[in-house]
C-alpha positions in Angstrom: -35.7 10.8 7.4 -35.9 14.6 7.6 -33.4 16.4 9.9 -35.9 17.3 12.5 -37.9 14.0 12.6 -37.6 11.7 15.5 -36.0 8.4 14.4 -38.3 5.2 14.7 -37.2 2.5 17.0 -36.2 0.4 13.7 -34.0 3.4 12.5 -32.3 3.6 16.0 -31.5 -0.2 15.9 -30.0 0.2 12.4 -28.0 3.1 13.6 -26.8 1.0 16.7 -25.7 -1.7 14.1 -23.8 0.9 12.1 -22.1 2.1 15.2 -21.2 -1.5 16.2 -19.7 -2.3 12.8 -17.2 0.6 13.0 -16.4 0.3 16.6 -15.5 -3.3 16.2 -14.1 -3.0 12.5 -10.6 -3.6 14.2 -11.7 -7.2 14.4 -11.5 -7.7 10.7 -8.0 -6.6 10.6 -7.0 -8.8 13.5 -8.7 -11.9 12.2 -7.1 -11.4 8.8 -3.7 -11.1 10.6 -4.4 -14.3 12.4 -5.3 -16.2 9.3 -2.0 -15.1 7.8 0.0 -16.0 10.9 -1.5 -19.4 10.9 -0.9 -19.9 7.3 -4.4 -20.5 6.4 -4.4 -19.4 2.7 -1.3 -21.5 2.0 -2.8 -24.6 3.7 -6.0 -24.4 1.7 -4.1 -23.6 -1.6 -1.6 -26.6 -0.9 -4.5 -29.0 -0.5 -5.5 -28.6 -4.1 -9.2 -29.2 -3.5 -12.0 -27.9 -1.2 -10.8 -28.4 2.4 -13.1 -29.2 5.2 -13.0 -27.8 8.7 -11.5 -31.0 10.1 -9.0 -31.1 7.4 -7.9 -27.5 8.0 -7.7 -28.0 11.8 -5.6 -31.2 11.2 -3.3 -29.6 8.7 -2.8 -26.5 10.8 -1.7 -29.0 13.6 -4.1 -27.6 16.1 -6.0 -29.5 18.7 -9.5 -30.6 18.0 -10.7 -28.3 20.8 -9.8 -25.4 18.5 -12.1 -26.4 15.8 -15.0 -24.4 16.7 -12.7 -21.2 17.0 -11.4 -21.9 13.4 -15.0 -22.3 12.2 -16.0 -19.0 13.7 -12.8 -17.3 12.4 -13.4 -18.7 8.9 -17.3 -17.8 9.0 -16.2 -13.9 9.3 -13.4 -14.2 6.6 -16.0 -15.9 4.2 -18.4 -13.1 4.9 -15.6 -10.6 4.3 -14.8 -12.2 1.0 -11.4 -13.8 1.8 -12.6 -17.4 1.5 -15.7 -19.2 0.0 -17.2 -22.7 0.6 -18.2 -25.2 -2.0 -19.6 -28.9 -1.8 -16.8 -31.3 -2.0 -17.1 -34.0 -4.8 -19.2 -37.1 -4.0 -19.7 -35.7 -0.4 -22.3 -33.6 1.4 -19.7 -31.7 3.4 -18.6 -28.2 2.4 -14.9 -27.3 1.9 -13.0 -24.0 2.0 -11.6 -22.5 -1.1 -9.6 -19.4 -1.9 -11.0 -16.1 -3.5 -9.1 -13.5 -5.3 -8.3 -11.7 -2.1 -6.8 -14.8 -0.4 -4.9 -15.7 -3.6 -3.0 -12.4 -3.0 -2.0 -13.6 0.5 -0.2 -16.7 -0.7 3.6 -16.8 0.5 4.5 -18.9 -2.5 3.1 -16.5 -5.1 4.0 -13.1 -6.5 2.5 -10.7 -5.7 2.0 -11.6 -2.0 0.5 -9.0 0.2 0.8 -11.0 3.5 3.8 -8.9 4.6 1.8 -5.8 4.1 -0.9 -7.1 6.3 1.6 -8.1 9.0 3.0 -4.7 8.9 -0.3 -2.9 9.3 -1.4 -5.0 12.3 1.9 -4.6 14.0 1.6 -2.9 17.3 4.2 -0.3 16.2 1.6 0.7 13.4 -1.6 0.1 15.5 -0.6 1.8 18.8 -0.6 5.3 17.5 -4.3 5.0 16.6 -5.0 5.1 20.4 -3.4 8.4 20.7 -5.2 10.1 17.8 -7.6 12.0 20.1 -4.7 13.2 22.3 -2.7 14.2 19.3 -5.5 16.6 18.4 -5.2 18.3 21.8 -1.4 18.3 21.9 1.5 19.6 20.0 3.2 16.6 18.5 3.9 16.2 15.0 1.7 13.1 14.5 0.4 10.4 16.7 3.2 8.0 15.6 5.9 10.3 16.9 4.0 11.1 20.1 3.8 7.4 20.8 7.2 6.2 19.7 9.3 9.3 20.2 10.6 9.5 16.7 9.4 9.8 13.2 8.8 6.5 11.3 11.9 6.8 9.2 14.1 7.3 12.4 12.4 4.3 14.1 13.2 2.0 11.1 16.8 3.1 11.5 16.8 2.4 15.2 14.6 -0.8 15.3 15.9 -3.8 13.2 12.9 -5.8 13.8 10.5 -3.1 12.6 12.8 -2.1 9.8 12.6 -5.6 8.4 8.9 -5.8 8.8 8.5 -2.3 7.2 10.7 -3.1 4.2 9.0 -6.5 3.6 5.5 -4.9 3.6 6.6 -2.1 1.3 8.4 -4.5 -1.1 5.2 -6.9 -1.1 3.0 -4.0 -2.1 5.3 -3.0 -4.8 5.0 -6.5 -6.4 1.5 -5.5 -7.6 3.1 -3.3 -10.3 4.0 -6.6 -12.1 0.3 -7.0 -13.1 0.2 -3.8 -15.2 3.7 -2.6 -16.0 3.6 -3.9 -19.5 0.3 -2.0 -20.0 2.5 1.3 -19.3 4.5 0.7 -22.5 4.3 4.3 -23.7 5.1 5.7 -20.5 8.5 3.9 -20.0 9.5 3.3 -23.7 9.9 7.0 -24.3 12.6 7.2 -21.5 16.1 6.0 -21.3 17.0 6.5 -17.7 14.9 6.6 -14.6 15.5 7.3 -10.9 13.0 5.6 -8.5 12.9 8.1 -5.5 12.2 6.3 -2.1 12.5 3.1 -4.1 13.3 0.7 -1.1 15.2 -2.3 -2.0 14.4 -2.0 -5.7 11.3 -4.1 -6.3 9.6 -1.6 -8.5 12.8 -0.7 -10.4 13.4 -4.4 -11.0 9.8 -4.9 -12.2 10.2 -2.1 -14.8 13.6 -3.3 -15.8 12.2 -6.8 -16.4 9.5 -5.3 -18.8 11.9 -2.7 -20.3 15.4 -4.2 -20.0 17.2 -1.3 -22.1 16.4 1.3 -19.3 19.1 2.5 -16.9 17.5 2.6 -13.3 18.8 4.0 -10.2 17.1 3.6 -6.8 17.4 6.4 -4.2 16.6 5.7 -0.6 18.1 6.3 2.9 21.5 4.7 3.3 20.3 2.1 5.9 17.7 0.9 3.2 20.0 0.5 0.3 23.2 -0.6 2.1 24.8 -3.6 0.5 22.1 -4.0 -2.2 23.6 -5.9 -5.2 23.9 -3.8 -8.4 23.9 -4.6 -12.1 24.9 -2.8 -15.2 21.4 -1.3 -15.5 20.5 -1.1 -11.8 22.2 1.2 -9.4 21.5 2.1 -5.7 22.3 5.5 -4.2 22.0 6.2 -0.5 20.9 9.8 0.3 18.4 12.4 1.1 15.8 13.2 -1.7 15.4 16.7 -0.2 19.0 17.3 -0.7 19.9 15.6 -4.1 18.2 13.5 -6.6 20.3 12.0 -9.5 19.7 13.1 -13.1 17.6 11.1 -15.4 14.9 11.2 -18.2 12.3 10.4 -15.7 11.9 10.7 -11.9 9.6 8.2 -10.3 7.7 8.7 -6.9 5.8 5.7 -6.1 3.7 6.0 -2.9 6.1 8.6 -1.7 4.4 12.1 -1.9 1.3 11.1 0.0 3.7 10.6 2.9 4.7 14.3 2.9 3.3 17.9 3.4 2.7 20.2 0.6 5.8 22.1 1.3 7.9 19.0 1.3 6.3 17.7 -1.9 7.1 21.2 -3.5 10.7 20.7 -2.5 10.7 17.2 -4.2 9.0 18.5 -7.3 11.3 21.5 -7.7 14.4 19.4 -7.1 13.2 16.9 -9.7 12.5 19.5 -12.3 16.1 20.7 -12.0 17.5 17.4 -12.6 15.2 16.1 -15.4 17.4 15.6 -18.6 16.5 16.9 -22.0 16.4 13.8 -24.3 18.7 13.5 -27.5 15.7 14.2 -29.6 15.0 17.6 -27.9 11.9 16.3 -25.9 11.6 17.0 -22.2 11.9 14.4 -19.5 8.9 14.0 -16.9 8.1 13.3 -13.3 6.1 10.0 -12.8 4.0 9.9 -9.6 2.0 6.7 -8.6 -0.3 8.0 -5.8 -4.0 8.4 -4.7 -6.1 11.0 -6.4 -9.3 11.7 -4.4 -12.8 12.4 -5.8 -12.4 10.6 -9.1 -15.9 10.2 -10.7 -15.4 6.7 -11.9 -14.6 4.9 -8.7 -16.6 2.5 -6.6 -17.9 3.1 -3.1 -15.3 0.8 -1.5 -12.5 2.4 -3.5 -13.5 5.8 -2.1 -13.5 4.5 1.4 -10.1 2.9 1.2 -8.7 6.2 -0.2 -10.3 8.2 2.7 -8.8 5.7 5.2 -5.3 6.1 3.5 -5.8 9.9 4.0 -6.3 9.5 7.8 -3.5 6.9 8.0 -1.0 9.5 6.4 -2.0 11.8 9.2 -1.7 9.2 12.0 1.7 7.8 10.9 3.3 10.7 9.0 2.8 14.3 8.0 1.4 13.6 4.5 -2.1 13.5 3.0 -4.1 12.3 0.0 -5.0 14.9 -2.6 -7.7 15.8 -5.1 -6.8 16.4 -8.8 -7.0 20.2 -8.1 -4.7 19.9 -5.1 -2.3 18.0 -7.2 -2.5 20.5 -10.1 -1.8 23.4 -7.7 1.5 21.6 -6.5 2.6 21.0 -10.1 2.0 24.6 -11.1 3.8 26.1 -8.1 6.9 23.8 -8.9 6.9 25.3 -12.4 5.5 22.3 -14.4 3.4 23.1 -17.4 1.0 20.1 -17.7 0.0 16.6 -16.4 -1.7 13.5 -17.3 -3.7 11.2 -15.0 -4.2 7.5 -15.8 -6.0 5.1 -13.4 -4.2 1.8 -13.9 -3.2 0.8 -10.5 -6.6 0.1 -8.5 -6.8 3.0 -6.0 -3.6 4.3 -7.3 -3.3 6.7 -10.3 -0.2 7.2 -12.6 0.4 10.9 -13.0 2.8 12.0 -15.7 4.0 15.6 -14.9 5.7 17.5 -17.7 8.0 20.6 -17.5 
């Protein structure tokens, strides 16, 4: 349709459906959160064979009056790709089975992204979205701070319930690196020591150590995050402020960190990292490792692009950060005094960026 053409009734109704889809898209998040709360993926998995609706309702210990509701819930989740149905052996009845997505939500497995979903549908995370328009018209730092009266990191320190949910959600997302860390052999084998900046409770560092046990790893995070964490000979924790001090090492790792922060703050982190990167015994330089989103990559699918753009707005709502194109990353690296970089797409929507002095 040309810009000046009057849309047909059919086009208008398609546009209406498009508006409905986006206006009601929160339903997908809440239905998924409900399925996790009820434990539906685990119940179907434990059944070991396709599970009928009546079997599912019974195992969930729900009254029969809820059967129609569960049927409708599952129908949407099937359409969204979280479950599927197949015919049961020797029966005409269909049974529910898991898909790749619901297998990532099993509490008995690693990785398990259920805690991440629970975090993202928690009212603390959802409520700031209601204030996005007001934020544009006001002077607050971000909608999260406008609603809760404190930045996210401060709220975690003040609110034990949310802090636990947040740390569990971040740790569950970190488990995904188990799937590909061995594919990063060249990246980690050429360093002897590594600092995981903003490394939380150490899930990433432990994953890297499991694949490369000779490494010396240090996790740097806020004091309340790393307090009382058990250490080993190759695994240490440091409570501190990454803007003030970063321990020295061959490699400084920022996983899902820099997209939380403004360009000015990222420059501070990069400059601080460049100061503490050690020269290796063979005379070669150390490096900064960044696992983060790179926008506008030509090889990505449409769904990947949409998720990246959603993450960009998510950073605006919750924090002060943003997602960046390769040119925007390059500008930061050059301004921080680095000479070159290499981007490898190995983590789905996330890229591995090696930055060299």
